[in-house]
Residue frames as qw, qx, qy, qz and C-alpha x, y, z in Angstrom:
[[0.000, 0.889, 0.459, 0.000, 0.00, 0.00, 0.00],
 [0.411, 0.338, -0.016, 0.846, 1.39, 3.38, -0.94],
 [0.115, -0.285, -0.437, 0.845, 0.92, 6.57, 0.99],
 [0.308, 0.127, -0.188, -0.924, -1.66, 7.73, -1.54],
 [0.225, -0.220, -0.923, -0.222, -3.84, 4.61, -1.43],
 [0.499, -0.425, -0.130, -0.744, -7.45, 5.22, -0.55],
 [0.172, -0.252, 0.821, -0.482, -8.18, 3.86, 2.96],
 [0.525, 0.294, 0.734, -0.317, -11.57, 2.52, 1.87],
 [0.038, 0.117, -0.684, -0.719, -12.64, 1.52, -1.63],
 [0.554, 0.382, 0.487, -0.556, -16.12, 1.51, -3.15],
 [0.147, 0.186, -0.728, -0.644, -17.42, -0.19, -6.26],
 [0.738, 0.191, 0.354, -0.543, -20.59, -1.69, -7.65],
 [0.056, 0.220, -0.904, -0.362, -20.75, -4.98, -9.51],
 [0.283, -0.343, -0.832, -0.331, -24.13, -5.97, -10.84],
 [0.476, -0.699, -0.392, -0.362, -26.67, -5.83, -8.04],
 [0.732, -0.510, -0.265, 0.365, -24.02, -5.56, -5.29],
 [0.106, 0.903, -0.212, 0.360, -22.20, -2.52, -3.90],
 [0.854, -0.092, -0.338, 0.384, -18.88, -3.15, -2.18],
 [0.254, -0.914, 0.262, -0.176, -17.06, -1.53, 0.74],
 [0.883, 0.117, -0.287, 0.354, -13.42, -2.65, 0.94],
 [0.454, -0.869, 0.152, 0.121, -11.41, -1.53, 3.98],
 [0.781, 0.539, -0.091, 0.303, -8.02, -0.80, 2.44],
 [0.102, -0.835, 0.479, -0.250, -5.36, -0.37, 5.10],
 [0.947, -0.027, -0.321, -0.010, -3.90, -3.89, 5.11],
 [0.500, 0.350, -0.532, 0.588, -0.61, -2.90, 6.75],
 [0.217, -0.272, 0.468, -0.812, -2.62, -1.53, 9.68],
 [0.023, 0.236, 0.967, -0.096, -4.95, -4.53, 9.59],
 [0.098, -0.536, -0.577, -0.608, -7.56, -2.20, 8.11],
 [0.225, -0.416, -0.555, 0.684, -7.81, -0.15, 11.30],
 [0.072, 0.775, 0.561, 0.282, -10.71, 2.28, 11.16],
 [0.253, -0.174, -0.181, 0.934, -10.24, 6.04, 11.28],
 [0.237, 0.563, 0.407, -0.678, -12.64, 8.96, 11.20],
 [0.294, 0.448, -0.414, -0.736, -12.37, 9.63, 7.48],
 [0.145, -0.007, -0.957, -0.250, -13.19, 6.00, 6.71],
 [0.105, 0.454, 0.780, -0.417, -16.30, 6.23, 8.87],
 [0.271, 0.580, 0.068, -0.765, -17.44, 9.36, 7.04],
 [0.262, 0.334, -0.673, -0.606, -16.88, 7.79, 3.63],
 [0.054, -0.164, -0.985, -0.030, -18.70, 4.59, 4.50],
 [0.180, 0.537, 0.600, -0.566, -21.67, 6.53, 5.83],
 [0.295, 0.540, -0.200, -0.763, -21.83, 8.65, 2.66],
 [0.202, 0.165, -0.865, -0.429, -21.72, 5.53, 0.48],
 [0.041, 0.328, 0.921, -0.208, -24.53, 3.91, 2.45],
 [0.266, 0.578, 0.282, -0.718, -26.62, 7.05, 1.92],
 [0.304, 0.438, -0.514, -0.672, -26.04, 6.91, -1.83],
 [0.184, 0.046, -0.956, -0.225, -26.73, 3.19, -2.12],
 [0.187, 0.363, 0.774, -0.484, -29.84, 3.34, 0.02],
 [0.394, 0.611, 0.134, -0.673, -31.37, 5.65, -2.59],
 [0.240, 0.447, -0.684, -0.525, -30.09, 3.70, -5.61],
 [0.872, 0.079, 0.211, -0.435, -32.62, 1.12, -6.85],
 [0.738, 0.476, -0.477, -0.044, -29.88, -0.68, -8.81],
 [0.144, 0.404, -0.798, 0.424, -28.11, -1.58, -5.56],
 [0.785, -0.332, -0.357, -0.384, -29.78, -4.54, -3.89],
 [0.878, -0.380, -0.181, 0.227, -26.99, -5.72, -1.57],
 [0.026, 0.893, -0.397, 0.209, -24.08, -4.09, 0.26],
 [0.948, -0.037, -0.222, 0.224, -20.95, -6.19, 0.87],
 [0.236, -0.897, 0.358, -0.110, -18.20, -5.38, 3.40],
 [0.946, 0.052, -0.122, 0.295, -14.74, -6.96, 3.05],
 [0.366, -0.857, 0.262, 0.252, -11.17, -6.15, 4.06],
 [0.595, 0.701, -0.394, 0.021, -8.05, -5.89, 1.92],
 [0.032, 0.577, -0.782, 0.233, -5.17, -8.27, 2.56],
 [0.669, -0.026, -0.734, -0.112, -5.09, -11.76, 4.00],
 [0.223, 0.108, -0.738, 0.627, -4.98, -11.03, 7.72],
 [0.017, -0.478, -0.773, 0.418, -8.47, -9.87, 8.54],
 [0.088, 0.793, 0.520, 0.304, -11.42, -7.59, 8.05],
 [0.022, -0.792, 0.105, -0.601, -10.52, -4.95, 10.66],
 [0.556, -0.044, -0.644, 0.525, -8.47, -4.96, 13.86],
 [0.276, -0.713, -0.514, 0.390, -10.48, -2.08, 15.35],
 [0.100, 0.988, 0.114, 0.024, -10.25, 1.68, 15.60],
 [0.558, 0.551, -0.264, 0.561, -7.07, 3.68, 15.13],
 [0.640, -0.709, -0.269, 0.124, -6.12, 3.60, 18.78],
 [0.584, -0.026, -0.051, 0.809, -2.79, 5.36, 18.27],
 [0.000, -0.505, -0.204, -0.839, -4.75, 8.50, 17.40],
 [0.589, -0.690, -0.321, -0.271, -6.97, 8.04, 20.46],
 [0.756, -0.335, -0.227, 0.515, -3.86, 7.59, 22.62],
 [0.386, 0.164, 0.026, 0.907, -2.37, 10.85, 21.34],
 [0.240, -0.604, -0.288, -0.703, -5.63, 12.73, 21.75],
 [0.702, -0.633, -0.324, -0.045, -6.12, 11.48, 25.31],
 [0.723, -0.277, -0.144, 0.616, -2.51, 12.21, 26.28],
 [0.358, -0.112, 0.109, 0.920, -1.87, 15.50, 24.50],
 [0.097, -0.369, -0.460, -0.802, -5.19, 16.80, 23.17],
 [0.337, -0.098, 0.368, -0.861, -8.52, 17.85, 24.59],
 [0.355, 0.168, 0.897, -0.204, -10.47, 14.74, 23.61],
 [0.514, 0.518, 0.129, -0.671, -12.59, 16.45, 20.99],
 [0.380, 0.423, -0.691, -0.446, -11.12, 14.46, 18.08],
 [0.055, 0.002, -0.995, 0.089, -11.85, 11.12, 19.74],
 [0.331, 0.391, 0.601, -0.613, -15.32, 12.27, 20.78],
 [0.496, 0.521, -0.185, -0.669, -16.12, 13.31, 17.21],
 [0.283, 0.283, -0.879, -0.259, -14.83, 9.99, 15.87],
 [0.071, 0.156, 0.943, -0.284, -16.89, 7.96, 18.30],
 [0.419, 0.436, 0.327, -0.726, -19.97, 10.06, 17.66],
 [0.549, 0.463, -0.396, -0.571, -19.87, 9.36, 13.93],
 [0.215, 0.223, -0.949, -0.056, -18.75, 5.76, 14.40],
 [0.201, 0.199, 0.852, -0.441, -21.59, 4.90, 16.77],
 [0.534, 0.479, 0.104, -0.689, -24.12, 6.57, 14.49],
 [0.459, 0.412, -0.678, -0.400, -22.75, 4.39, 11.69],
 [0.004, 0.057, -0.980, 0.189, -23.06, 1.26, 13.85],
 [0.399, 0.370, 0.604, -0.583, -26.72, 2.05, 14.49],
 [0.517, 0.523, -0.223, -0.640, -27.29, 2.79, 10.82],
 [0.265, 0.290, -0.893, -0.221, -25.82, -0.56, 9.75],
 [0.155, 0.134, 0.916, -0.346, -28.16, -2.35, 12.16],
 [0.424, 0.562, 0.472, -0.530, -31.19, -0.62, 10.62],
 [0.062, 0.375, -0.558, -0.738, -30.03, -0.61, 7.00],
 [0.720, 0.297, 0.255, -0.574, -32.98, -1.38, 4.70],
 [0.764, 0.468, -0.399, -0.196, -31.00, -3.51, 2.23],
 [0.962, -0.194, -0.068, 0.178, -29.07, -6.72, 2.91],
 [0.002, 0.877, -0.460, 0.137, -25.72, -5.79, 4.45],
 [0.980, 0.019, -0.159, 0.115, -23.30, -8.70, 4.04],
 [0.196, -0.853, 0.474, -0.095, -20.24, -8.54, 6.30],
 [0.887, 0.229, -0.376, 0.136, -17.42, -10.95, 5.47],
 [0.493, -0.791, 0.312, -0.185, -15.79, -11.49, 8.88],
 [0.924, 0.217, -0.210, 0.234, -12.73, -13.37, 7.65],
 [0.552, 0.306, -0.387, 0.672, -9.54, -13.34, 9.72],
 [0.278, -0.240, -0.523, 0.769, -9.13, -10.84, 12.55],
 [0.199, -0.646, -0.399, -0.619, -12.26, -8.87, 13.46],
 [0.457, -0.356, -0.565, 0.588, -11.96, -6.85, 16.65],
 [0.113, -0.451, -0.262, 0.846, -13.36, -3.75, 18.31],
 [0.325, 0.527, -0.050, -0.783, -14.46, -1.28, 15.65],
 [0.223, 0.181, -0.830, -0.478, -14.36, -4.10, 13.10],
 [0.003, 0.341, 0.920, -0.191, -17.07, -5.86, 15.08],
 [0.196, 0.567, 0.342, -0.723, -19.09, -2.64, 15.01],
 [0.301, 0.436, -0.440, -0.725, -18.89, -2.48, 11.21],
 [0.334, 0.133, -0.873, -0.329, -19.81, -6.13, 10.74],
 [0.107, -0.181, -0.944, 0.254, -21.74, -7.77, 13.56],
 [0.314, 0.422, 0.398, -0.751, -24.64, -5.32, 13.32],
 [0.296, 0.249, -0.588, -0.710, -25.18, -6.32, 9.70],
 [0.805, 0.062, 0.136, -0.574, -28.10, -8.41, 8.53],
 [0.973, 0.201, -0.112, 0.022, -25.92, -11.17, 6.99],
 [0.237, -0.815, 0.527, -0.047, -22.70, -11.95, 8.84],
 [0.922, 0.287, -0.259, 0.014, -20.27, -14.45, 7.33],
 [0.445, -0.714, 0.540, 0.016, -17.45, -16.17, 9.21],
 [0.761, 0.433, -0.482, -0.039, -14.77, -18.60, 8.03],
 [0.908, -0.249, -0.236, 0.241, -12.42, -21.10, 9.62],
 [0.539, 0.247, -0.198, 0.781, -9.91, -18.23, 9.83],
 [0.242, -0.781, -0.158, -0.553, -12.16, -15.85, 11.78],
 [0.497, -0.203, -0.561, 0.630, -10.83, -14.54, 15.07],
 [0.191, -0.715, -0.295, -0.605, -13.40, -12.24, 16.66],
 [0.513, -0.346, -0.538, 0.571, -12.95, -10.30, 19.90],
 [0.135, -0.909, -0.098, -0.381, -13.79, -7.23, 21.91],
 [0.767, -0.049, -0.377, 0.517, -10.38, -6.81, 23.62],
 [0.018, 0.824, 0.002, 0.566, -10.86, -3.35, 25.13],
 [0.675, -0.736, 0.007, -0.047, -10.22, -4.17, 28.81],
 [0.855, -0.084, 0.064, 0.508, -6.62, -4.98, 27.87],
 [0.388, 0.377, 0.058, 0.839, -6.02, -1.33, 26.89],
 [0.105, -0.270, -0.471, 0.833, -7.90, 0.27, 29.78],
 [0.357, 0.010, -0.284, -0.890, -11.04, 0.77, 27.70],
 [0.509, 0.182, 0.701, -0.465, -14.54, -0.72, 27.68],
 [0.314, 0.270, 0.816, 0.403, -16.33, -2.59, 24.86],
 [0.248, 0.511, 0.105, -0.816, -18.07, -0.08, 22.61],
 [0.256, 0.206, -0.634, -0.701, -19.47, 0.13, 19.01],
 [0.792, -0.093, -0.131, -0.589, -22.55, -1.67, 20.34],
 [0.448, 0.259, -0.846, 0.130, -20.41, -4.50, 21.67],
 [0.178, -0.046, 0.761, -0.622, -22.10, -4.52, 25.05],
 [0.697, 0.211, 0.076, -0.681, -25.46, -4.81, 23.25],
 [0.705, 0.322, -0.581, -0.248, -24.27, -7.72, 21.11],
 [0.299, 0.247, -0.866, 0.315, -22.64, -9.60, 23.96],
 [0.435, -0.055, 0.561, -0.702, -25.70, -9.44, 26.19],
 [0.805, 0.232, -0.088, -0.539, -27.44, -11.58, 23.58],
 [0.410, 0.346, -0.844, 0.020, -25.00, -14.47, 23.89],
 [0.765, -0.354, -0.508, -0.179, -26.25, -17.54, 25.79],
 [0.740, -0.502, -0.328, 0.305, -25.96, -17.44, 29.56],
 [0.321, -0.889, 0.112, 0.307, -22.92, -15.51, 30.75],
 [0.775, 0.166, 0.298, 0.532, -20.76, -16.16, 27.69],
 [0.270, 0.830, 0.141, 0.468, -21.02, -12.50, 26.69],
 [0.436, -0.884, 0.153, -0.068, -19.78, -11.39, 30.11],
 [0.833, -0.263, 0.325, 0.362, -16.84, -13.77, 29.77],
 [0.628, 0.450, 0.292, 0.564, -15.93, -12.39, 26.34],
 [0.018, 0.932, 0.085, 0.352, -16.36, -8.76, 27.39],
 [0.547, -0.809, 0.216, 0.018, -14.19, -9.05, 30.49],
 [0.774, -0.283, 0.430, 0.369, -11.43, -11.32, 29.17],
 [0.287, 0.741, -0.341, -0.503, -11.34, -10.01, 25.59],
 [0.593, -0.130, 0.776, 0.171, -11.00, -13.63, 24.45],
 [0.325, 0.369, -0.550, -0.676, -10.84, -14.35, 20.73],
 [0.690, 0.161, 0.655, -0.264, -13.40, -16.76, 19.31],
 [0.128, -0.121, 0.786, 0.592, -13.67, -18.64, 16.04],
 [0.352, -0.096, -0.529, -0.766, -16.52, -19.29, 13.63],
 [0.455, -0.347, -0.817, -0.072, -18.42, -21.87, 15.67],
 [0.291, -0.453, -0.560, 0.630, -18.44, -19.77, 18.81],
 [0.074, 0.126, -0.116, -0.982, -19.32, -16.61, 16.87],
 [0.431, -0.244, -0.644, -0.583, -22.43, -18.38, 15.59],
 [0.462, -0.406, -0.748, 0.247, -23.23, -19.68, 19.08],
 [0.242, -0.414, -0.367, 0.797, -22.92, -16.20, 20.58],
 [0.275, 0.820, 0.491, -0.106, -25.03, -14.50, 17.91],
 [0.156, -0.717, 0.256, 0.630, -22.18, -12.53, 16.38],
 [0.107, 0.306, -0.723, -0.610, -22.48, -14.29, 13.01],
 [0.749, 0.222, 0.185, -0.596, -25.10, -16.04, 10.89],
 [0.933, 0.355, -0.002, -0.063, -23.35, -18.29, 8.36],
 [0.514, -0.559, 0.549, 0.348, -20.02, -20.00, 7.79],
 [0.755, 0.648, -0.072, -0.073, -18.38, -20.06, 4.37],
 [0.853, -0.169, 0.148, 0.472, -15.00, -21.74, 3.77],
 [0.174, -0.756, 0.192, 0.601, -12.26, -19.17, 3.20],
 [0.271, -0.174, 0.706, 0.631, -11.36, -20.65, -0.18],
 [0.175, 0.563, 0.763, 0.266, -14.99, -20.15, -1.32],
 [0.068, -0.693, -0.306, 0.650, -15.22, -16.48, -0.33],
 [0.029, -0.322, 0.423, 0.847, -14.21, -15.08, -3.69],
 [0.104, -0.242, -0.835, -0.483, -16.85, -17.12, -5.50],
 [0.128, -0.638, -0.705, 0.282, -19.46, -16.25, -2.88],
 [0.054, -0.626, -0.080, 0.774, -18.77, -12.52, -3.20],
 [0.019, 0.151, -0.624, -0.766, -18.74, -12.78, -7.01],
 [0.064, -0.408, -0.888, -0.203, -22.11, -14.55, -6.95],
 [0.037, -0.639, -0.511, 0.574, -23.67, -11.63, -5.08],
 [0.021, 0.292, -0.324, -0.900, -23.35, -9.57, -8.26],
 [0.378, -0.006, -0.621, -0.687, -26.10, -11.59, -9.85],
 [0.497, -0.319, -0.805, -0.064, -27.87, -13.55, -7.13],
 [0.523, -0.725, -0.023, -0.448, -29.93, -12.74, -4.06],
 [0.139, -0.612, 0.696, -0.349, -27.99, -13.30, -0.85],
 [0.792, -0.147, 0.484, -0.343, -29.96, -16.42, 0.05],
 [0.908, 0.416, -0.028, -0.050, -29.16, -18.09, -3.26],
 [0.386, 0.700, -0.534, 0.274, -25.47, -17.28, -2.97],
 [0.412, -0.487, 0.654, -0.408, -25.42, -18.68, 0.57],
 [0.926, 0.071, 0.255, -0.269, -27.13, -21.86, -0.60],
 [0.778, 0.554, -0.281, 0.099, -24.20, -22.41, -2.96],
 [0.445, 0.561, -0.511, 0.477, -21.38, -21.79, -0.50],
 [0.469, -0.594, 0.390, -0.524, -22.39, -21.96, 3.18],
 [0.672, 0.086, -0.729, 0.100, -21.08, -24.93, 5.15],
 [0.711, -0.651, -0.264, 0.028, -21.32, -26.11, 8.77],
 [0.003, 0.893, -0.366, 0.263, -18.86, -24.14, 10.89],
 [0.493, 0.265, -0.737, 0.379, -15.81, -25.57, 12.64],
 [0.620, -0.556, -0.549, 0.069, -16.63, -26.81, 16.13],
 [0.074, -0.789, 0.203, -0.575, -16.43, -24.17, 18.84],
 [0.430, 0.101, -0.738, 0.510, -15.25, -24.38, 22.42],
 [0.201, -0.262, 0.331, -0.884, -17.62, -22.23, 24.47],
 [0.753, -0.251, -0.293, -0.533, -20.62, -24.55, 24.56],
 [0.805, -0.098, -0.548, 0.206, -18.52, -27.01, 26.57],
 [0.342, 0.105, -0.458, 0.814, -17.62, -24.27, 29.07],
 [0.369, -0.563, -0.258, -0.693, -21.11, -23.13, 29.96],
 [0.721, -0.467, -0.502, 0.106, -21.03, -25.08, 33.22],
 [0.547, -0.376, -0.260, 0.701, -18.41, -22.77, 34.68],
 [0.140, 0.223, 0.173, 0.949, -18.96, -19.57, 32.71],
 [0.377, -0.591, -0.453, -0.551, -22.63, -19.36, 33.64],
 [0.664, -0.608, -0.391, 0.192, -21.92, -19.89, 37.31],
 [0.579, -0.244, -0.115, 0.769, -18.75, -17.85, 37.73],
 [0.155, 0.178, 0.210, 0.949, -19.74, -14.82, 35.69],
 [0.336, -0.676, -0.548, -0.362, -23.14, -14.54, 37.35],
 [0.498, -0.417, -0.427, 0.629, -21.43, -13.09, 40.42],
 [0.004, -0.942, -0.326, 0.076, -22.21, -9.52, 41.40],
 [0.127, -0.920, 0.292, 0.230, -18.65, -8.18, 41.38],
 [0.636, 0.610, -0.471, 0.039, -15.47, -8.73, 39.40],
 [0.144, -0.535, 0.759, -0.342, -13.71, -9.78, 42.60],
 [0.729, -0.043, 0.577, -0.366, -16.24, -12.52, 43.17],
 [0.834, 0.508, -0.113, -0.186, -16.04, -13.60, 39.54],
 [0.351, 0.640, -0.661, 0.171, -12.28, -14.02, 39.92],
 [0.390, -0.354, 0.746, -0.407, -12.70, -15.94, 43.18],
 [0.854, 0.180, 0.338, -0.352, -15.24, -18.30, 41.62],
 [0.726, 0.600, -0.327, -0.074, -13.03, -18.89, 38.58],
 [0.135, 0.593, -0.747, 0.268, -10.03, -19.70, 40.76],
 [0.498, -0.211, 0.712, -0.449, -12.05, -22.03, 42.98],
 [0.820, 0.257, -0.062, -0.507, -13.81, -23.90, 40.19],
 [0.724, -0.264, 0.630, 0.099, -11.09, -26.38, 39.34],
 [0.762, 0.561, 0.284, 0.154, -11.35, -26.32, 35.56],
 [0.582, -0.208, 0.203, 0.759, -7.98, -25.28, 34.07],
 [0.204, 0.524, 0.428, 0.708, -9.77, -23.03, 31.58],
 [0.334, -0.875, -0.322, -0.140, -11.53, -21.24, 34.45],
 [0.618, -0.595, 0.032, 0.514, -8.23, -20.64, 36.21],
 [0.478, 0.129, 0.361, 0.790, -6.76, -19.34, 32.96],
 [0.013, -0.760, -0.423, -0.493, -9.69, -16.93, 32.62],
 [0.495, -0.833, -0.183, 0.165, -9.06, -15.65, 36.16],
 [0.613, -0.339, 0.200, 0.685, -5.40, -15.06, 35.41],
 [0.302, 0.452, 0.443, 0.713, -6.39, -13.21, 32.24],
 [0.216, -0.875, -0.359, -0.244, -8.72, -10.94, 34.21],
 [0.591, -0.713, -0.056, 0.374, -6.06, -10.14, 36.79],
 [0.535, -0.078, 0.299, 0.787, -3.85, -8.76, 34.00],
 [0.141, 0.667, 0.480, 0.552, -6.51, -6.37, 32.68],
 [0.012, -0.372, 0.177, -0.911, -7.27, -2.83, 33.81],
 [0.091, -0.318, -0.832, 0.445, -9.12, -3.12, 37.14],
 [0.254, 0.401, 0.198, -0.857, -11.14, 0.00, 36.38],
 [0.420, 0.220, -0.561, -0.679, -12.05, -1.17, 32.88],
 [0.260, -0.121, -0.958, -0.014, -13.15, -4.55, 34.25],
 [0.033, 0.404, 0.696, -0.593, -15.47, -3.06, 36.82],
 [0.329, 0.421, -0.042, -0.844, -16.96, -0.56, 34.38],
 [0.345, 0.146, -0.776, -0.508, -17.41, -3.28, 31.75],
 [0.117, -0.249, -0.945, 0.177, -19.32, -5.52, 34.14],
 [0.178, 0.511, 0.460, -0.704, -21.71, -2.71, 35.02],
 [0.301, 0.397, -0.361, -0.789, -22.05, -1.71, 31.36],
 [0.256, -0.007, -0.916, -0.309, -22.97, -5.25, 30.33],
 [0.040, -0.388, -0.846, 0.364, -25.50, -5.61, 33.14],
 [0.216, 0.545, 0.242, -0.773, -27.14, -2.27, 32.37],
 [0.232, 0.269, -0.608, -0.710, -27.15, -2.96, 28.62],
 [0.053, -0.211, -0.974, -0.068, -29.39, -5.96, 29.26],
 [0.047, 0.629, 0.672, -0.389, -32.14, -3.72, 30.57],
 [0.025, 0.462, -0.124, -0.878, -31.71, -0.80, 28.18],
 [0.657, 0.522, 0.471, -0.272, -33.45, -2.59, 25.33],
 [0.663, 0.744, 0.083, 0.014, -32.52, -0.97, 22.04],
 [0.761, 0.150, 0.043, 0.630, -29.12, -0.76, 20.40],
 [0.160, 0.737, 0.055, 0.655, -29.48, 3.01, 20.29],
 [0.546, -0.798, 0.040, -0.253, -29.88, 3.29, 24.06],
 [0.888, -0.296, 0.097, 0.337, -26.87, 1.06, 24.59],
 [0.595, 0.418, 0.082, 0.681, -24.77, 3.13, 22.19],
 [0.161, -0.856, -0.008, -0.492, -25.78, 6.25, 24.11],
 [0.759, -0.640, 0.117, 0.017, -24.48, 4.59, 27.28],
 [0.861, 0.028, 0.129, 0.490, -21.29, 3.44, 25.57],
 [0.342, 0.715, 0.031, 0.609, -20.60, 6.99, 24.39],
 [0.434, -0.846, 0.115, -0.286, -20.75, 8.26, 27.99],
 [0.882, -0.383, 0.195, 0.193, -18.39, 5.49, 29.06],
 [0.750, 0.347, 0.122, 0.549, -15.96, 6.09, 26.19],
 [0.093, 0.843, -0.039, 0.529, -15.83, 9.81, 26.91],
 [0.625, -0.748, 0.175, -0.140, -15.13, 9.15, 30.58],
 [0.930, -0.081, 0.125, 0.335, -12.31, 6.77, 29.64],
 [0.498, 0.670, -0.036, 0.550, -10.49, 9.67, 28.00],
 [0.227, -0.825, 0.220, -0.469, -10.15, 11.25, 31.44],
 [0.865, -0.458, 0.203, -0.027, -8.54, 8.21, 33.05],
 [0.111, -0.725, 0.644, 0.216, -4.86, 7.22, 33.02],
 [0.679, -0.076, 0.730, 0.032, -5.51, 3.60, 32.07],
 [0.716, 0.651, 0.241, -0.068, -6.51, 4.26, 28.46],
 [0.281, 0.873, -0.399, -0.003, -3.25, 6.04, 27.63],
 [0.358, -0.554, 0.749, -0.069, -1.22, 3.53, 29.63],
 [0.788, 0.128, 0.594, -0.100, -2.93, 0.50, 28.13],
 [0.695, 0.718, 0.046, -0.002, -2.42, 1.64, 24.54],
 [0.029, 0.838, -0.544, 0.025, 1.18, 2.56, 25.35],
 [0.516, -0.390, 0.759, -0.074, 1.90, -0.91, 26.71],
 [0.751, 0.260, 0.606, -0.039, 0.12, -2.87, 24.00],
 [0.623, 0.711, 0.292, 0.145, 0.64, -0.78, 20.86],
 [0.152, 0.959, -0.222, 0.086, 3.18, 2.03, 21.31],
 [0.154, -0.694, 0.695, -0.103, 6.03, 0.55, 23.37],
 [0.863, 0.103, -0.431, -0.242, 4.72, -3.04, 23.18],
 [0.075, 0.426, -0.801, 0.414, 6.26, -3.97, 26.52],
 [0.648, -0.308, -0.635, -0.285, 2.97, -5.67, 27.52],
 [0.469, -0.247, -0.623, 0.575, 3.51, -4.39, 31.05],
 [0.145, -0.699, -0.228, -0.662, 0.85, -1.76, 31.77],
 [0.226, -0.082, -0.626, 0.742, 0.94, 0.03, 35.11],
 [0.242, -0.636, -0.609, -0.407, -2.75, 0.38, 35.91],
 [0.097, -0.006, -0.444, 0.891, -4.02, 3.12, 38.22],
 [0.602, -0.553, 0.510, -0.267, -5.64, 2.05, 40.48],
 [0.197, 0.461, -0.856, -0.129, -3.56, -1.12, 40.37],
 [0.003, 0.077, 0.984, -0.159, -6.02, -3.52, 42.02],
 [0.290, -0.495, -0.683, -0.452, -9.71, -4.29, 41.88],
 [0.424, -0.588, -0.582, 0.368, -10.10, -3.49, 45.57],
 [0.253, -0.331, -0.067, 0.906, -8.94, 0.08, 44.97],
 [0.108, -0.223, -0.510, -0.824, -11.63, 0.82, 42.36],
 [0.192, 0.237, 0.639, -0.706, -14.63, 2.24, 44.21],
 [0.285, 0.612, 0.737, 0.023, -18.28, 2.27, 43.23],
 [0.091, 0.882, 0.105, -0.450, -18.00, 6.05, 42.83],
 [0.189, -0.470, 0.621, 0.598, -15.12, 5.57, 40.40],
 [0.258, 0.233, 0.881, 0.319, -17.31, 3.31, 38.30],
 [0.187, 0.761, 0.584, -0.211, -20.38, 5.53, 38.41],
 [0.039, -0.706, 0.167, 0.687, -18.44, 8.46, 36.98],
 [0.184, -0.102, 0.780, 0.590, -18.26, 6.58, 33.68],
 [0.061, 0.515, 0.826, 0.220, -22.04, 6.63, 33.38],
 [0.025, -0.578, -0.309, 0.755, -22.61, 10.28, 34.24],
 [0.465, 0.766, 0.441, 0.049, -24.84, 12.13, 31.73],
 [0.511, -0.008, 0.232, 0.828, -23.10, 14.45, 29.27],
 [0.128, 0.666, 0.250, -0.691, -25.81, 17.06, 28.99],
 [0.513, 0.743, -0.058, -0.425, -25.65, 18.82, 25.64],
 [0.124, 0.587, -0.761, -0.248, -22.80, 16.51, 24.62],
 [0.711, 0.029, 0.666, -0.226, -24.92, 13.34, 24.74],
 [0.179, -0.050, 0.827, 0.530, -24.83, 11.07, 21.69],
 [0.443, 0.306, 0.223, -0.813, -28.64, 11.17, 21.63],
 [0.174, 0.066, -0.860, -0.475, -29.33, 8.22, 19.36],
 [0.118, -0.403, -0.903, 0.093, -32.29, 7.12, 21.44],
 [0.152, -0.690, -0.325, -0.629, -33.69, 10.65, 21.69],
 [0.100, -0.414, 0.466, -0.775, -34.22, 12.67, 24.85],
 [0.658, -0.422, -0.605, -0.153, -35.67, 10.90, 27.83],
 [0.497, -0.815, 0.076, -0.287, -36.05, 11.59, 31.53],
 [0.905, -0.341, 0.105, 0.232, -33.39, 9.01, 32.28],
 [0.709, 0.312, 0.083, 0.627, -30.88, 10.77, 30.05],
 [0.014, 0.879, 0.022, 0.475, -31.31, 14.29, 31.41],
 [0.524, 0.147, -0.558, 0.626, -28.57, 15.24, 33.84],
 [0.438, -0.780, -0.400, 0.200, -29.21, 16.31, 37.37],
 [0.043, 0.982, -0.109, 0.146, -27.90, 19.74, 38.26],
 [0.247, -0.806, 0.538, -0.002, -24.13, 19.80, 38.30],
 [0.779, -0.168, 0.599, 0.079, -23.66, 16.27, 36.92],
 [0.752, 0.646, 0.128, 0.022, -23.39, 16.94, 33.21],
 [0.486, -0.566, 0.430, 0.509, -19.98, 16.82, 31.58],
 [0.541, 0.701, -0.299, -0.357, -18.28, 17.08, 28.23],
 [0.981, 0.108, 0.081, 0.139, -16.54, 14.35, 26.30],
 [0.577, 0.620, -0.283, 0.450, -12.81, 14.64, 26.80],
 [0.606, -0.126, -0.483, 0.619, -10.10, 15.16, 29.39]]
């Protein structure tokens, strides 16, 4: 890819319009300009009677999209005033909601790595395709952040407490588990993807799927429900860790060790966000909540530190603050959910529950 390559490509072939994320060296990481361009294309195609299907793919062989451009978020949180990140999230979350309500079939090819913002672009679509190479995750707690792009909405719809497990640990899952958890609809072998996408130029989606869909590879999570459903039903992250350590299953102990390496603040906020998302109902209301949480994360040290450790310096040794779960108070957690007043995302529209009490409203940014 040259420096002048377009970060996202658009084309129409027959009855299908195509979005191709085109930053393969960055694993097609999503930036603000890409979000704007995708939204504009969806507007055009929604009005075009010749376009019957929209297809999302990623350039390169490694994956659809590794997530948002977190280096930019790191720099904005460390050195800026947060307005750039807030504007990005605002448009990104609006795009996530739009994809979920898009009136034409939206086919997302979730081949290879699909994480964070990549999940937001794909898993809200009406036809979600995975392959034996798919590796899907919401890994935000590992960088001091909280699952967003509607991730807390999607994960609450997984069976039992599997969504809580995935949200807290950031674990990667394959095709079988993506189907089990409701993050995907169909499995197509990777070597059949080109023919499947080509067929969409002339066939309805259902007919193309009938030609190429196959049973998915066997997943792992269904065999872990016995301990995930019990351990992650606990009221606090501390108790979840204690239950995992006491269970006896090696996989449960491994999950506990994974949690203890994540940001304590991000873990506690994520658990509350998942639990509240279950009762919020619509995707739009959950995205409104996620926007508040994301904005609050810009004002905490863990987001900058987590991205530094994982992406900038790559020492994989973040120094979280607070450093332990016990040090994160309920008041610390509640600050992430404080209303933003005039800075609210507002996807669900104004409601009594969204209006701030006097003195509680804030802006998005440090």
